[in-house]
N, CA, C and O atoms as a MOPAC input file, in Angstrom:
PM7 MOZYME 1SCF
protein

 N    -83.01000 1    52.58300 1  -100.95400 1
 C    -82.76200 1    53.42900 1  -102.99000 1
 C    -82.56100 1    52.15100 1  -103.74200 1
 O    -81.60500 1    51.44100 1  -103.42900 1
 N    -83.35300 1    51.79600 1  -104.68500 1
 C    -83.16000 1    50.71500 1  -105.37100 1
 C    -81.75400 1    50.87800 1  -106.28700 1
 O    -81.43900 1    52.02800 1  -106.59500 1
 N    -80.90400 1    49.77200 1  -106.73000 1
 C    -79.94000 1    49.70900 1  -107.56800 1
 C    -80.00500 1    49.40000 1  -108.49200 1
 O    -78.89700 1    49.54700 1  -109.00700 1
 N    -80.93100 1    48.85500 1  -109.40600 1
 C    -81.25500 1    47.87100 1  -110.30500 1
 C    -81.07900 1    49.09700 1  -111.34700 1
 O    -81.08300 1    48.81300 1  -112.54500 1
 N    -80.93800 1    50.31000 1  -110.99000 1
 C    -80.97300 1    51.33000 1  -112.41200 1
 C    -79.50100 1    51.00100 1  -112.95200 1
 O    -79.34800 1    50.74100 1  -114.14600 1
 N    -78.44900 1    51.01600 1  -112.08600 1
 C    -76.79300 1    50.51000 1  -112.27800 1
 C    -76.65400 1    49.48000 1  -113.47600 1
 O    -75.85000 1    49.53800 1  -114.40600 1
 N    -77.65000 1    48.50100 1  -113.23000 1
 C    -77.22400 1    47.09700 1  -114.26200 1
 C    -78.96500 1    47.70000 1  -115.76900 1
 O    -79.32700 1    47.08100 1  -116.76900 1
 N    -79.30400 1    48.51800 1  -115.41700 1
 C    -80.30300 1    48.52800 1  -116.98800 1
 C    -79.69300 1    49.88300 1  -117.51700 1
 O    -80.38200 1    50.28700 1  -118.45400 1
 N    -78.68700 1    50.68300 1  -117.25100 1
 C    -78.98900 1    51.75400 1  -117.69200 1
 C    -78.02000 1    51.36400 1  -119.12100 1
 O    -77.23300 1    50.43900 1  -118.92300 1
 N    -78.00100 1    51.92800 1  -120.42500 1
 C    -77.32600 1    51.90500 1  -121.47300 1
 C    -76.06200 1    52.36200 1  -121.65900 1
 O    -75.62800 1    52.87500 1  -122.69000 1
 N    -75.38400 1    52.13500 1  -120.48100 1
 C    -74.24500 1    52.90100 1  -121.04800 1
 C    -73.08200 1    51.52900 1  -119.75200 1
 O    -73.45300 1    50.75700 1  -118.86800 1
 N    -71.86200 1    51.81800 1  -120.24800 1
 C    -70.92200 1    50.58100 1  -119.74700 1
 C    -70.36200 1    51.51800 1  -118.28400 1
 O    -70.06900 1    52.71300 1  -118.33600 1
 N    -70.30900 1    50.77100 1  -117.17700 1
 C    -69.76100 1    51.13100 1  -115.75900 1
 C    -68.96500 1    50.63100 1  -115.47900 1
 O    -69.47100 1    49.59400 1  -115.05000 1
 N    -67.60400 1    50.50700 1  -115.32900 1
 C    -66.36500 1    50.05700 1  -114.53900 1
 C    -65.70600 1    50.85000 1  -113.60400 1
 O    -65.14300 1    51.90800 1  -113.88600 1
 N    -65.76700 1    50.35600 1  -112.49900 1
 C    -65.10200 1    50.91500 1  -111.40200 1
 C    -64.09700 1    50.15700 1  -110.76200 1
 O    -64.35600 1    49.02200 1  -110.36200 1
 N    -63.00000 1    50.65100 1  -110.62500 1
 C    -61.60900 1    50.41900 1  -109.75000 1
 C    -61.29800 1    50.94200 1  -108.79300 1
 O    -61.50400 1    52.15500 1  -108.76000 1
 N    -60.67400 1    50.29300 1  -107.59700 1
 C    -60.32300 1    51.11900 1  -106.37100 1
 C    -58.72000 1    51.91400 1  -106.76700 1
 O    -58.25000 1    51.98900 1  -107.90200 1
 N    -58.06400 1    52.46600 1  -105.46300 1
 C    -57.01700 1    53.14600 1  -105.93800 1
 C    -55.96000 1    52.44400 1  -106.39000 1
 O    -54.95300 1    52.98400 1  -106.85000 1
 N    -56.15400 1    50.98000 1  -106.26900 1
 C    -54.84300 1    50.57200 1  -106.66600 1
 C    -55.04700 1    49.84700 1  -108.26200 1
 O    -54.15700 1    49.30900 1  -108.92100 1
 N    -56.40800 1    50.00500 1  -108.62000 1
 C    -56.48300 1    49.77700 1  -110.01300 1
 C    -56.99900 1    48.65900 1  -110.26600 1
 O    -56.95300 1    48.14100 1  -111.38100 1
 N    -57.69500 1    48.02000 1  -108.99800 1
 C    -58.72900 1    47.18800 1  -109.16600 1
 C    -59.82600 1    46.99500 1  -109.47400 1
 O    -60.56600 1    47.60100 1  -108.70000 1
 N    -60.31400 1    46.50700 1  -110.14800 1
 C    -61.95700 1    46.48200 1  -110.76100 1
 C    -62.34400 1    45.87800 1  -109.59200 1
 O    -61.92600 1    44.81000 1  -109.14500 1
 N    -63.49800 1    46.91600 1  -108.92700 1
 C    -64.38800 1    46.37000 1  -107.72400 1
 C    -65.71700 1    45.93500 1  -108.53700 1
 O    -66.20700 1    44.86600 1  -108.17200 1
 N    -66.40400 1    46.66200 1  -109.65600 1
 C    -67.99300 1    46.65800 1  -109.85300 1
 C    -67.60100 1    46.63800 1  -111.12700 1
 O    -66.41300 1    46.69100 1  -111.44700 1
 N    -68.62400 1    46.55400 1  -112.00700 1
 C    -69.44300 1    46.46300 1  -113.30700 1
 C    -70.72600 1    46.27500 1  -113.22600 1
 O    -71.18800 1    45.39900 1  -112.49500 1
 N    -71.59900 1    47.19700 1  -114.08200 1
 C    -72.62900 1    47.05300 1  -114.38000 1
 C    -72.54000 1    45.80200 1  -115.67600 1
 O    -71.52300 1    45.32300 1  -116.17800 1
 N    -74.09200 1    45.47300 1  -116.00600 1
 C    -74.08400 1    44.68700 1  -116.82600 1
 C    -73.95900 1    44.80900 1  -118.26000 1
 O    -73.89100 1    43.82000 1  -118.99000 1
 N    -73.91400 1    46.44000 1  -118.83500 1
 C    -73.39900 1    46.41100 1  -120.12700 1
 C    -72.11200 1    46.19300 1  -120.38000 1
 O    -71.59700 1    45.56400 1  -121.30400 1
 N    -71.33500 1    47.11600 1  -118.93100 1
 C    -69.66700 1    46.98100 1  -118.81400 1
 C    -69.55800 1    45.30700 1  -119.16100 1
 O    -68.69300 1    44.97400 1  -119.97200 1
 N    -70.17000 1    44.56400 1  -118.73300 1
 C    -69.90000 1    42.78200 1  -118.61500 1
 C    -69.77100 1    42.67000 1  -119.85800 1
 O    -68.70400 1    42.25900 1  -120.31400 1
 N    -70.90500 1    43.03500 1  -120.74400 1
 C    -71.10700 1    43.30800 1  -122.39300 1
 C    -70.37300 1    43.53700 1  -123.19200 1
 O    -70.02600 1    42.79200 1  -124.10800 1
 N    -69.93800 1    44.86300 1  -122.91300 1
 C    -68.45500 1    45.55900 1  -123.53600 1
 C    -67.28600 1    44.45000 1  -123.53400 1
 O    -66.80800 1    43.90100 1  -124.52700 1
 N    -66.89300 1    44.22300 1  -122.00700 1
 C    -65.92000 1    43.03700 1  -122.02100 1
 C    -66.00300 1    41.82200 1  -122.05400 1
 O    -65.07600 1    41.17300 1  -121.56900 1
 N    -66.91200 1    41.27900 1  -122.52000 1
 C    -67.39400 1    39.89300 1  -122.75000 1
 C    -66.42200 1    39.13100 1  -122.90500 1
 O    -66.04000 1    38.24000 1  -122.14600 1
 N    -65.81400 1    39.59700 1  -124.31100 1
 C    -64.59400 1    38.86600 1  -125.06600 1
 C    -63.33800 1    38.69400 1  -123.60000 1
 O    -62.63000 1    37.69200 1  -123.69800 1
 N    -63.13300 1    39.40400 1  -122.60800 1
 C    -61.63400 1    39.72200 1  -122.08800 1
 C    -62.38000 1    38.90100 1  -120.44400 1
 O    -61.67900 1    38.63200 1  -119.46800 1
 N    -63.46500 1    38.71900 1  -120.50200 1
 C    -64.08100 1    38.06100 1  -119.03000 1
 C    -65.06000 1    38.25100 1  -118.46300 1
 O    -65.59400 1    37.45100 1  -117.69400 1
 N    -65.64400 1    39.86700 1  -118.88900 1
 C    -66.64300 1    40.38700 1  -118.25900 1
 C    -66.96200 1    40.23200 1  -116.95300 1
 O    -65.84400 1    40.42900 1  -116.47800 1
 N    -67.45500 1    40.08500 1  -116.29700 1
 C    -67.71800 1    40.33700 1  -114.78300 1
 C    -66.58100 1    39.37600 1  -114.22900 1
 O    -66.24800 1    39.73200 1  -113.09900 1
 N    -65.92900 1    38.33200 1  -114.65700 1
 C    -64.68200 1    37.97400 1  -114.27000 1
 C    -63.25700 1    38.80400 1  -113.86100 1
 O    -62.35700 1    38.46200 1  -113.09400 1
 N    -63.40900 1    40.00000 1  -114.66000 1
 C    -62.49400 1    40.93700 1  -114.43800 1
 C    -62.52900 1    41.51100 1  -113.11500 1
 O    -61.40700 1    41.81400 1  -112.71000 1
 N    -63.34000 1    41.71900 1  -112.43200 1
 C    -63.74600 1    41.83600 1  -111.00800 1
 C    -62.92900 1    41.12700 1  -110.37200 1
 O    -63.12500 1    39.91500 1  -110.27200 1
 N    -61.81100 1    41.74900 1  -109.79400 1
 C    -61.17000 1    41.52000 1  -108.75600 1
 C    -59.71800 1    41.32000 1  -109.51500 1
 O    -58.78300 1    40.76700 1  -108.93500 1
 N    -59.62400 1    41.76400 1  -110.71700 1
 C    -58.12900 1    41.83900 1  -111.44500 1
 C    -58.04800 1    43.01300 1  -111.51300 1
 O    -59.05000 1    43.63900 1  -111.86100 1
 N    -56.76700 1    43.74200 1  -111.18700 1
 C    -56.24400 1    44.89400 1  -111.76400 1
 C    -56.10400 1    45.34100 1  -113.33900 1
 O    -55.43900 1    44.60700 1  -114.07200 1
 N    -56.59600 1    46.29700 1  -113.77600 1
 C    -57.04400 1    46.92700 1  -115.12200 1
 C    -56.09600 1    47.27100 1  -115.71900 1
 O    -56.29200 1    47.81400 1  -116.80600 1
 N    -54.70600 1    47.08600 1  -115.23400 1
 C    -53.55100 1    47.16400 1  -116.03900 1
 C    -52.79400 1    46.23100 1  -117.14700 1
 O    -52.04200 1    46.45700 1  -118.09500 1
 N    -53.49500 1    44.82200 1  -116.42100 1
 C    -53.47400 1    43.86900 1  -117.39000 1
 C    -54.27400 1    43.56800 1  -118.34100 1
 O    -54.02000 1    42.66700 1  -119.14000 1
 N    -55.61300 1    44.46100 1  -118.38800 1
 C    -55.98600 1    44.35100 1  -119.46500 1
 C    -56.33900 1    45.41100 1  -120.34900 1
 O    -57.44300 1    45.70000 1  -120.81200 1
 N    -55.16600 1    45.97200 1  -120.51800 1
 C    -54.93800 1    46.94200 1  -121.62000 1
 C    -52.98300 1    46.98100 1  -121.71100 1
 O    -52.14200 1    46.90900 1  -120.81600 1
 N    -52.84300 1    47.13900 1  -123.34800 1
 C    -51.51000 1    47.10000 1  -124.11100 1
 C    -50.79800 1    48.23000 1  -122.92700 1
 O    -51.30900 1    48.81900 1  -121.97500 1
 N    -49.29400 1    48.21800 1  -123.51300 1
 C    -48.34700 1    48.88900 1  -122.78000 1
 C    -48.96700 1    50.46700 1  -123.06300 1
 O    -49.22600 1    51.07900 1  -122.02700 1
 N    -49.17700 1    51.04100 1  -124.08100 1
 C    -49.57800 1    52.39200 1  -124.34800 1
 C    -50.65100 1    53.26800 1  -123.53300 1
 O    -50.70900 1    54.43500 1  -123.14300 1
 N    -51.75600 1    51.73800 1  -123.44800 1
 C    -52.78300 1    52.40300 1  -122.51600 1
 C    -52.42700 1    52.43900 1  -121.08400 1
 O    -52.87100 1    53.32200 1  -120.35000 1
 N    -51.53100 1    51.38100 1  -120.60500 1
 C    -51.00500 1    51.42100 1  -119.47600 1
 C    -50.10700 1    52.48700 1  -119.30700 1
 O    -49.84600 1    52.64200 1  -118.11400 1
 N    -49.58100 1    53.21800 1  -119.99100 1
 C    -48.86900 1    54.62500 1  -119.84500 1
 C    -49.61700 1    55.75600 1  -119.02700 1
 O    -49.31800 1    56.34000 1  -117.98600 1
 N    -50.73300 1    55.85100 1  -119.91000 1
 C    -52.03000 1    56.81500 1  -119.78600 1
 C    -52.75200 1    56.27400 1  -118.83300 1
 O    -53.76300 1    56.92700 1  -118.57300 1
 N    -52.58300 1    55.21000 1  -118.15100 1
 C    -53.71100 1    54.92300 1  -117.17800 1
 C    -52.66200 1    55.16100 1  -115.52500 1
 O    -53.15100 1    55.23900 1  -114.39800 1
 N    -51.62800 1    55.20800 1  -115.76800 1
 C    -50.73300 1    55.48000 1  -114.94200 1
 C    -50.88000 1    57.02400 1  -114.86200 1
 O    -51.30000 1    57.41000 1  -113.77100 1
 N    -50.61400 1    58.04400 1  -115.83000 1
 C    -50.72300 1    58.95800 1  -116.07400 1
 C    -52.21700 1    59.82000 1  -114.96100 1
 O    -52.18000 1    60.81500 1  -114.23600 1
 N    -53.39600 1    58.83400 1  -115.31500 1
 C    -54.45200 1    59.29600 1  -114.55400 1
 C    -54.42100 1    58.85000 1  -113.19600 1
 O    -55.11900 1    59.33900 1  -112.30700 1
 N    -53.56900 1    57.87600 1  -113.03800 1
 C    -53.58200 1    57.51800 1  -111.48000 1
 C    -52.90900 1    58.85000 1  -110.83000 1
 O    -53.45700 1    59.56200 1  -109.98800 1
 N    -51.45300 1    59.07200 1  -111.45500 1
 C    -51.16300 1    60.22700 1  -110.88200 1
 C    -51.64200 1    61.44300 1  -110.55800 1
 O    -51.64500 1    61.93100 1  -109.42700 1
 N    -52.18400 1    62.09800 1  -111.88000 1
 C    -52.81400 1    63.35800 1  -111.73600 1
 C    -54.45800 1    63.47900 1  -110.94300 1
 O    -55.03500 1    64.48600 1  -110.53400 1
 N    -54.69800 1    62.68800 1  -110.93600 1
 C    -56.08700 1    62.23200 1  -110.25800 1
 C    -57.28500 1    63.12900 1  -110.92300 1
 O    -58.01200 1    63.82700 1  -110.21600 1
 N    -57.40300 1    63.06400 1  -112.09500 1
 C    -57.91800 1    64.23200 1  -112.84900 1
 C    -58.86600 1    63.30700 1  -113.87000 1
 O    -58.52500 1    62.21900 1  -114.33400 1
 N    -60.09500 1    63.96900 1  -114.10300 1
 C    -60.52600 1    63.21000 1  -115.58800 1
 C    -60.26400 1    63.15300 1  -116.19900 1
 O    -59.73800 1    64.24600 1  -116.41000 1
 N    -60.03400 1    62.17400 1  -117.51900 1
 C    -60.24500 1    62.16900 1  -118.70600 1
 C    -61.40700 1    61.78200 1  -119.95100 1
 O    -62.30000 1    61.01200 1  -119.59800 1
 N    -61.42900 1    62.22500 1  -121.22200 1
 C    -62.21300 1    61.72300 1  -121.58400 1
 C    -61.68300 1    61.76600 1  -123.58300 1
 O    -60.73300 1    62.43300 1  -123.99400 1
 N    -62.55400 1    60.92200 1  -124.44600 1
 C    -62.31600 1    60.69900 1  -125.49300 1
 C    -63.60500 1    60.00600 1  -126.39400 1
 O    -64.76000 1    60.12000 1  -125.98500 1
 N    -63.45400 1    59.66800 1  -126.98300 1
 C    -64.23800 1    58.97600 1  -128.30000 1
 C    -63.48300 1    58.39300 1  -129.14900 1
 O    -62.35800 1    58.85100 1  -129.35000 1
 N    -63.91700 1    57.30100 1  -129.80400 1
 C    -63.34900 1    56.04300 1  -130.24700 1
 C    -64.82700 1    55.73400 1  -131.25100 1
 O    -65.96400 1    56.13600 1  -131.00100 1
 N    -64.40900 1    54.95500 1  -132.35100 1
 C    -65.73500 1    54.62800 1  -133.17700 1
 C    -65.24700 1    52.67300 1  -132.95300 1
 O    -64.20700 1    52.03200 1  -132.80300 1
 N    -66.36600 1    52.45400 1  -133.03000 1
 C    -66.34000 1    50.85700 1  -132.58500 1
 C    -67.69600 1    50.50300 1  -133.94100 1
 O    -68.67400 1    51.20300 1  -134.20100 1
 N    -67.42100 1    49.65200 1  -134.35800 1
 C    -68.34600 1    48.76600 1  -135.51000 1
 C    -69.05400 1    50.00900 1  -135.84300 1
 O    -70.27200 1    49.83500 1  -135.88600 1
 N    -68.74400 1    50.97800 1  -136.04500 1
 C    -69.65100 1    52.09900 1  -136.52600 1
 C    -70.67500 1    53.04100 1  -136.03100 1
 O    -71.58500 1    53.69400 1  -136.54100 1
 N    -70.07200 1    52.82500 1  -134.56400 1
 C    -70.62600 1    53.78100 1  -133.67000 1
 C    -69.84300 1    54.52600 1  -132.77100 1
 O    -68.96800 1    53.86000 1  -132.21800 1
 N    -69.89600 1    55.56800 1  -132.50200 1
 C    -69.15800 1    56.71200 1  -131.83400 1
 C    -68.95500 1    56.28000 1  -130.44100 1
 O    -69.99800 1    56.20200 1  -129.79200 1
 N    -68.08900 1    56.04300 1  -129.95300 1
 C    -68.32100 1    55.85700 1  -128.11300 1
 C    -67.41000 1    57.11100 1  -127.84500 1
 O    -66.64600 1    57.67600 1  -128.62800 1
 N    -67.77500 1    57.47900 1  -126.15000 1
 C    -67.29000 1    58.28900 1  -125.52000 1
 C    -66.70400 1    57.89600 1  -124.44700 1
 O    -67.53200 1    57.86100 1  -123.53700 1
 N    -65.52300 1    57.53600 1  -124.05600 1
 C    -65.28000 1    57.04100 1  -122.65300 1
 C    -64.70300 1    58.10700 1  -121.81500 1
 O    -63.56400 1    58.56000 1  -121.93300 1
 N    -65.75400 1    58.52800 1  -120.80300 1
 C    -64.99700 1    59.35800 1  -119.90700 1
 C    -64.49900 1    58.74400 1  -118.54300 1
 O    -65.44000 1    58.30500 1  -117.88200 1
 N    -63.55600 1    58.63400 1  -118.09100 1
 C    -62.72400 1    58.35300 1  -116.77000 1
 C    -62.96100 1    59.53400 1  -115.67600 1
 O    -62.65100 1    60.72200 1  -115.76700 1
 N    -63.27500 1    59.19700 1  -115.15900 1
 C    -63.58000 1    60.20000 1  -113.79300 1
 C    -63.00500 1    59.57500 1  -112.12800 1
 O    -63.50100 1    58.58900 1  -111.58300 1
 N    -62.13700 1    60.22200 1  -111.67800 1
 C    -61.68400 1    60.01000 1  -110.38700 1
 C    -63.02100 1    59.88800 1  -108.87100 1
 O    -63.78700 1    60.71800 1  -108.38300 1
 N    -62.81800 1    58.85400 1  -108.65800 1
 C    -63.94300 1    58.95300 1  -107.60500 1
 C    -63.45700 1    58.95700 1  -106.40100 1
 O    -62.35600 1    58.43700 1  -106.22300 1
 N    -64.25600 1    59.61500 1  -105.17100 1
 C    -63.64200 1    59.97000 1  -103.66500 1
 C    -64.74100 1    59.28000 1  -102.75600 1
 O    -65.96700 1    59.30200 1  -102.86200 1
 N    -63.78700 1    58.55800 1  -101.68000 1
 C    -65.07100 1    58.32600 1  -100.33800 1
 C    -64.53700 1    59.15600 1   -99.01500 1
 O    -63.33000 1    59.33200 1   -98.85100 1
 N    -65.17800 1    59.48100 1   -98.40700 1
 C    -64.78400 1    60.73800 1   -97.60400 1
 C    -63.77700 1    61.47400 1   -97.86600 1
 O    -62.81100 1    61.51300 1   -97.10400 1
 N    -63.84900 1    62.24200 1   -99.09300 1
 C    -63.09500 1    63.18500 1   -99.64900 1
 C    -61.49400 1    62.50700 1   -99.95400 1
 O    -60.47000 1    63.14600 1  -100.19200 1
 N    -61.60800 1    61.42800 1   -99.88700 1
 C    -59.88300 1    60.68900 1  -100.35700 1
 C    -60.31800 1    60.16600 1  -102.10100 1
 O    -61.36400 1    59.65400 1  -102.49900 1
 N    -59.29100 1    60.46800 1  -102.73100 1
 C    -59.09600 1    59.34100 1  -103.77000 1
 C    -59.22900 1    57.76100 1  -103.58800 1
 O    -58.48200 1    57.13800 1  -102.83400 1
 N    -59.99000 1    57.31000 1  -104.15400 1
 C    -60.27600 1    55.90900 1  -104.02800 1
 C    -60.35300 1    55.36200 1  -105.50000 1
 O    -60.70100 1    54.19800 1  -105.69800 1
 N    -60.03000 1    56.20000 1  -106.52200 1
 C    -60.17500 1    55.15500 1  -107.53700 1
 C    -60.62000 1    55.87800 1  -108.79700 1
 O    -60.67100 1    57.08600 1  -109.02900 1
 N    -61.00700 1    54.56700 1  -109.74200 1
 C    -61.69600 1    55.60100 1  -111.11300 1
 C    -62.91900 1    55.17800 1  -111.43100 1
 O    -63.23700 1    54.06800 1  -111.00400 1
 N    -63.75800 1    55.83200 1  -112.13000 1
 C    -65.28800 1    55.07700 1  -112.77600 1
 C    -64.94500 1    55.65600 1  -113.90100 1
 O    -64.75300 1    56.84400 1  -114.16000 1
 N    -64.87800 1    54.57800 1  -114.64000 1
 C    -65.38800 1    54.51000 1  -116.23400 1
 C    -66.82100 1    54.52400 1  -116.81400 1
 O    -67.67100 1    53.73500 1  -116.40100 1
 N    -67.05200 1    55.36000 1  -117.69700 1
 C    -68.40000 1    55.27700 1  -118.41900 1
 C    -68.13200 1    55.49700 1  -119.74900 1
 O    -67.59000 1    56.49200 1  -120.23000 1
 N    -68.68600 1    54.16700 1  -120.52700 1
 C    -68.84900 1    54.36500 1  -121.86600 1
 C    -70.17800 1    54.38500 1  -122.59900 1
 O    -70.88000 1    53.38500 1  -122.44700 1
 N    -70.48900 1    55.05000 1  -123.12400 1
 C    -71.66900 1    55.97600 1  -123.42000 1
 C    -71.34800 1    55.48900 1  -125.16200 1
 O    -70.24400 1    55.43700 1  -125.70300 1
 N    -72.54400 1    55.20800 1  -125.70900 1
 C    -72.70900 1    55.07900 1  -127.38700 1
 C    -73.04600 1    56.63400 1  -127.31400 1
 O    -73.59800 1    57.28100 1  -126.42400 1
 N    -72.53900 1    57.00800 1  -128.52300 1
 C    -73.51000 1    58.29100 1  -128.59800 1
 C    -74.27200 1    58.50900 1  -130.22700 1
 O    -73.89000 1    57.86300 1  -131.20200 1
 N    -75.04100 1    59.21100 1  -130.26600 1
 C    -75.87100 1    59.61000 1  -131.25900 1
 C    -75.23600 1    60.40300 1  -132.17000 1
 O    -74.47800 1    61.35200 1  -131.96800 1
 N    -75.74700 1    59.76000 1  -133.54000 1
 C    -74.73800 1    60.60500 1  -134.73200 1
 C    -74.87700 1    62.03000 1  -134.82900 1
 O    -74.15400 1    62.66800 1  -135.59500 1
 N    -75.89300 1    62.67100 1  -133.99400 1
 C    -76.33400 1    64.15900 1  -134.17700 1
 C    -75.93100 1    64.53600 1  -132.74800 1
 O    -76.15400 1    63.54800 1  -132.04800 1
 N    -75.49400 1    65.41800 1  -132.10000 1
 C    -75.80000 1    65.75000 1  -130.50300 1
 C    -76.01700 1    67.63400 1  -130.66200 1
 O    -75.19300 1    68.42900 1  -131.11300 1
 N    -77.09700 1    67.85700 1  -130.23900 1
 C    -77.44400 1    69.32900 1  -130.13400 1
 C    -75.90600 1    69.78400 1  -129.48800 1
 O    -75.30400 1    68.83100 1  -128.99200 1
 N    -75.13400 1    71.22000 1  -129.42100 1
 C    -74.76700 1    71.83300 1  -128.89400 1
 C    -75.56900 1    73.58200 1  -128.45700 1
 O    -75.79900 1    74.61000 1  -129.09500 1
 N    -75.73800 1    73.19200 1  -127.26200 1
 C    -76.70700 1    74.26800 1  -127.07800 1
 C    -75.94400 1    75.37800 1  -125.84800 1
 O    -75.29800 1    75.14000 1  -124.82700 1
 N    -76.40100 1    76.72900 1  -126.55200 1
 C    -76.01700 1    78.04500 1  -126.01300 1
 C    -75.45500 1    78.16800 1  -125.02900 1
 O    -74.30900 1    78.47900 1  -124.70600 1
 N    -76.87800 1    77.73900 1  -124.24300 1
 C    -76.77500 1    78.05300 1  -122.21100 1
 C    -77.96100 1    76.90800 1  -122.18300 1
 O    -78.63400 1    76.32200 1  -123.03000 1
 N    -77.84100 1    76.90900 1  -120.65400 1
 C    -78.79500 1    75.94900 1  -120.40000 1
 C    -79.19400 1    76.57700 1  -118.80900 1
 O    -78.38400 1    77.14900 1  -118.07900 1
 N    -80.39600 1    76.36000 1  -118.53900 1
 C    -81.16700 1    77.23700 1  -117.14000 1
 C    -80.99900 1    75.73600 1  -116.39600 1
 O    -81.61800 1    74.68900 1  -116.58600 1
 N    -80.07400 1    76.01700 1  -115.61500 1
 C    -80.04600 1    75.01700 1  -114.45100 1
 C    -81.59000 1    75.20200 1  -113.48400 1
 O    -82.37400 1    76.14000 1  -113.34200 1
 N    -81.54800 1    74.18700 1  -113.09400 1
 C    -83.26100 1    73.89500 1  -112.15100 1
 C    -82.57200 1    74.57300 1  -110.80000 1
 O    -81.50900 1    74.18500 1  -110.31600 1
 N    -83.62100 1    75.98000 1  -110.13400 1
 C    -83.27600 1    76.90700 1  -109.10100 1
 C    -84.28500 1    76.48500 1  -108.15200 1
 O    -85.50300 1    76.30600 1  -108.15800 1
 N    -82.98500 1    76.36000 1  -107.04500 1
 C    -83.59300 1    75.99600 1  -105.88500 1
 C    -84.57100 1    76.84200 1  -105.20800 1
 O    -85.09300 1    76.46500 1  -104.15900 1

């Protein structure tokens, strides 16, 4: 399977292991975190990249191992950050963070018809 799509997505993706060490990031994430070191952040503990208030939230995420999402406005663009626990062979292996710029208007569908097999 080709993996180029990972770097070409218009969404920042950063992956850390169960100890909080950054193990991977795509090109968009490297650009987002350029001032902090970009891809040089790989191998560093994510706690070192955050202020104390955020570190407290990170510790909570690692304790609960549940997804967390929020939005923030950056330079006039609303961005959603979604942090999800990742599993390897059913065991907690860290988190994946998605940083997604959102359009000004997001449709809210009443229902969706999923693909039937």
